N, C-alpha and C positions, 0 to 999 in steps of 0.2 A: 664756499671759495671764496677767499677775498681780491679785493681789485689789484694788489700787490702779487698775489699767484697768475695772474693774465699776463700773457707775453703783450707787450707793448700796448697800441692802441691809448696812448697818455691822452691823446684828444677827445677820444671817445669817454676814458675814463673821467675828466675835467668835465665836459658835459651833465655827466650822469649824475655824477656827485654834487655840482651846483644845484642841479633839480631837486635831487635827493634831500637836501640840506637847506635849501631856501624854502622849504616848504610850498614849493611850485611843482612836485610832481603830478605830469599827467595821468590820464586814468587809461592810456593805449599808448604803447611805445611802439615801434617797430624796426629793432634792429636789421639794417640790410647791408650786406657785404659778401664777397665770393667764399667758396669754402674755403675752410682752414684758417680762416682770418680772426675767430676765437670769438664771435659771436655769441654763441652758446655760453661759454666761461664768462663773457661780458653779462648776460642776464643772468646766470646764477649768482655773479658776484654782487650785482645791484640789489638781485632778492635777499641775498644775507645782509646787505647795508642796509636795507627797509624793516627787517625783522631783527634786526640788532636792537640789543635793550641799550647799549652804550655808545653808539657809533661816534667815532673822533671824526674831524675833518675831513681824513684822507682814505679813512676804510673804518670797515667794521672791527669792533674788538676783537673778536676771533676767540674769546673765551667764554662768554656768558652761553647760559642755557639756549638761548636763540640761536646761538652760533654755530653751537655744537651740533645742534638736530638739523640745522641748515645746511651745514657743511657735508653732511653726510646724506642730505635730499631726503630726511625722513622728515623734516617740520610740519605741522599736522595741516599750517598755512599755507603752504605752499606747494603748488600743483603743478603738474606736466601734463602733456598733450602734444603727442608726436605721433606721424603716420605708424601704423600697424598693417597686418594683412589679415583678413576675413571680409565679409561684406557687414557684418553687425560686431566688429569687434570695437574694443574700449581700449584706452591708454591704461588704466587701471590694473586689466589682466596682465600687461608685462612689466607693471613697475619695479619687480626686481631685478630682472633682466635689464631695463631701463637705469636702474641706481647701478648695476656694475659697469655696465658699457660705459657711462659718463663719468664714474669715479675713476675709471681705468684710462679714460681719453675723453675727454671735451672738446675736443677737436675733430672728433671720428664723423664721416660724411655717412647719406642714409643708405648708400649701400654696404657698408660693413654693419650699422645697426641692424636692416632688414634681413642680413645674414646669419645674425645671432641670434636672432629669434625665427630661424627655421622658414625665411620667406622662399628662398629656392627660385621659381618662376613665377611666384607671385608679387603682383605687385604693390606697393604700399598705397594706400590712401587713410583718410580721416572722416570716420565715416556720421551720418545722421547720429546714429546712437551716442557717438562720442561727444556730439555737439548738445545734444540732450544730456547726457550728464555732466557737462561743464555748467550747463543753466540749473541745473541739480543743486550743485555743488555752492554755486554764489549765489543763490536762495538761502543756504543757511547762514548762521553768523559765525566769525572767525571762532577757533579754538584756545588759542593761547595769546594770541597778539593784535596788535589794531590795524596790522595791514592782513590783506589776503592776497596773495601773487600766484598768479598764473603762466607759467612759460609755456609758450605752443611754440614747439621747434616745427619749421616748413609748412607755415600755414599753406603753401602752393599744393598742398594734398589735399587741402579743403574741398578746392575745387566749388560748385555750386552749393555745396553745402554749407559755406561762408555764412550765407545770408539766413542762416539759423541763429547766428550770432550777433546780427547786425546792433537788436535792441540793445543784450546787455552789454556789448561794447560800447555803446552811445551812452545809454543811461545805466553806469554800473551801480551796485551798490556803494556805501560811502566806506573810502580807505579800500577800494580794490583796485588792484593794479594789473592788467593784461600788458604781457611781453610777448608781443610775435618777433621771430627769428628768422628770416627769410633769406635768399640767394636771388630770387627771379620774380622782380617786383612784375613784371607784366602776365605772371600765371594767377595773381592776386586779385581779386575783385577791387574794384575800384571804390565801391560803396564801404566795402571795411580802410582802404588807404586813406580814403577821406577824415577816416574818426581816429587815425595815429599819428604821431608824432614820431617822425621818420628820423631815426638817426643811424648815418650813415657809417660803415666801418672798413676802414680800407683794407686791401691785401696789406699784409705784413713786408715790412723790408726785410732784404738779407741780413742786415745787422740784427733785427728783432729775431729774425729765426736763429740763426747761428749764437745767440745770446740764449734763447730759451733752450736750444738743444743742449747746448754747455751746462746750461743747469739742471734741466730734468737729465740729462743723456749721461752727463760727467765727458762728453767728447771735448779732443782736443779743437784749438781753433782752428785750424786747418780743414781738418775732419768736418768739422761743423759746417763751416764756411760751404764747404764742398755741396753739402748734403742740402743746404738753404740755396745756394744758386739754382740748385736742379729746382728744386721745390716751387720755384716762382712764387714767393708768398702764401704758399698752404703749408700751415705748419702738420696737419695732419700728415701730409706727403712726404714733408721733412721727416717726420718720427720714421716712416717705412723705408725711406731711402738709409737714415740712421742706424736703424737694425738690419741695412747690409741683407736684407732678405733678396731673394729672385723677384724681380718684376715681371711677372708673369704676363699682365699684360704687352708689356713689351716686347718679350721673346714671342708672345704669341703674334703679335702686330706683325712684327718683321718677318715670320715664317709666312703671314698671308701674303704680304708684300712680295715676296720671294716667289711663292707659288703662283700668286696673279701674274707677275711678269714674263715669269718661265710660261704660263698657261698649259700646265700640267693638269687635265681634266680629271684623273682619277685621285690624285693630294689635293686637288680644289674640292671634288665631292666629299672627300675623306674629311676633309678639314671642316665645310659646313655641315657635318654629320655630326661631328666630334663638337664643334662649337655649338651648335643650339640645345646641346644638353647642359650647357653653363645657367640656364636662367635666366630672364629678362632684365633682373637688375644688373648683373653682372655683364650681360651684353651690352646694357648703356652704360656703363661704367666703361668699357672697352672701348665702344665709339667716341666717348670724351676724352681718353686718351688716344684715340686714332687722328682726333682732331687737333689735339694738342701737339701730336708730332709734325702733321704738316703744317702748322704755324711756324713752328721753330725753324722747319725744313726750308720754308718760305722765306724766314728772316736770313737762314742760312745761304741760300742761293743770290738774294740781293746781294750780299755782302761780298759774293764771289769767296764764300767758303773759308771767310776769315772770322765773321761773328762766331762767339763763342755758343750756340746754341743753348738751352735748357734742357739737353738730354743727356742720359748718363754714356759714359765713354763708348761702348760700344754700338749702341744706337747712332751717337755722333758720328763714329767711322763708317756705318752704313750709308747715314744720310750724308756725307761728304760725297762717298762713292757714287748716290745718285744722281750727284747734282749734274753729272756727264749724260744722264739719260732724260731726266725728268724736269719737264719745264715748268713754268708758273703756272701755265692755262691750264696746264695738267692736273696741276696740285689745286686749281680751283674747281676742276669735275669732281678731281678726289672726294674734294671736303663736301660738294654739294651731294655726293652719291653718299657719303658717310652720315651727314646730316640727314638724307631723306629715309636712311634705315633707320637711324634713331625715331624719327617720327613713326616709320612704321611698325618699331618694336613696340613703341606706347600702345599703338593699338593695335595689339595682339595679332599680328601677322604669324604666317606662320616662320618660323627661324630656319627651317633646311632650303624651306624655295626661297626664303628672301637673301639668304646671305651667298647661296650659291649662284641666284640671280647678279648679284652684287659682286661676286668674286669674277664672273664673265664680264661683268661694265668693266671692271677693274682693267682687266687684261686687255680690252678695246684701247680704254684711255691709255695705260703703259705703252701700249705698242702702236697707238696712231702717229707717232712721228716719225716713227720707222715706215709706217704704209704709205704715210706723206712723201717720205724722202724717195721710197720705189715707184711710186706714181710718177714723181716728176722725173726722175731720172730715165723712166721707161719712156715718157712723153717725149724727152731729149732726144732718145735714140732714134725713135720714130720719124722725128724731124730729121 
């Protein structure tokens, strides 16, 4: 991938090209930014730039043998590490799947990746065996190039296994470059952070997202900007919106909110049973969407319904209707509930029990104002 093919991020591109062309390339970089911002695409573009036989001041040549291999993700000196499933799994086992997934969409999220390799309800991780395999790879000489590059996508999944890589990150072989691509800094060991130069990658602007959609999908300007606005800087989300595919999370969440408000016990039990079958990664993805909806709803509520929240039209209509019955303190309670659910899913809680309990709590939260009003009216009548 060339830098010119990466959407937006001109500041980060300039910083990386300056480091690479100036002979001051750090041995360990950490690309840190939100989902869909293009961190992985930037990492691959930098790797190709380093491996290129004839790099120019602004980009790799894109024509040499080294570029051809790097662009297809098959260069023998370009290595990848990423979350997999299985207690002893290593990335190399899933390399054909990885190449296909990234070639199709270098802006993909972890849920899409894990589902593409059949994760179902299994959670992703980067194992001890993977760390050992990385150390083994970098004990060998390069095959074709001066540089050897490792791109580790989402080092957050290393957890404490990251301690195994500290020495090789701090004292790597000559001309070895580690590029870590992360979203949540607080989940990465401080000992790893201290050994990396951090490159901050910002969320894409609506203009950059729309231009990317027009270039990649051939959308008209109005359609591209509509999807870009709803995606809120996440190009992966914009691609899904541009495809005009049904937003399953949106429909599922609105159904849950409706059932929770009604307090229909049979409906809530059936919903929880059905939702429990989706698998943990899909459940975590759903809860991220739920928190997104509440955040946008809060903005809509504060503006008196005038703010154009980053929601699709059907969601926006529902949110506007909800402003009459759901107050900001209730939104705060719901957000806390959903965050607790996400924490519990991470720790393998029983999904049927978890989400049925959450549904009951959600009903209590959403009806709390009505109960307060009823109690106040009753007290007034007694007086």
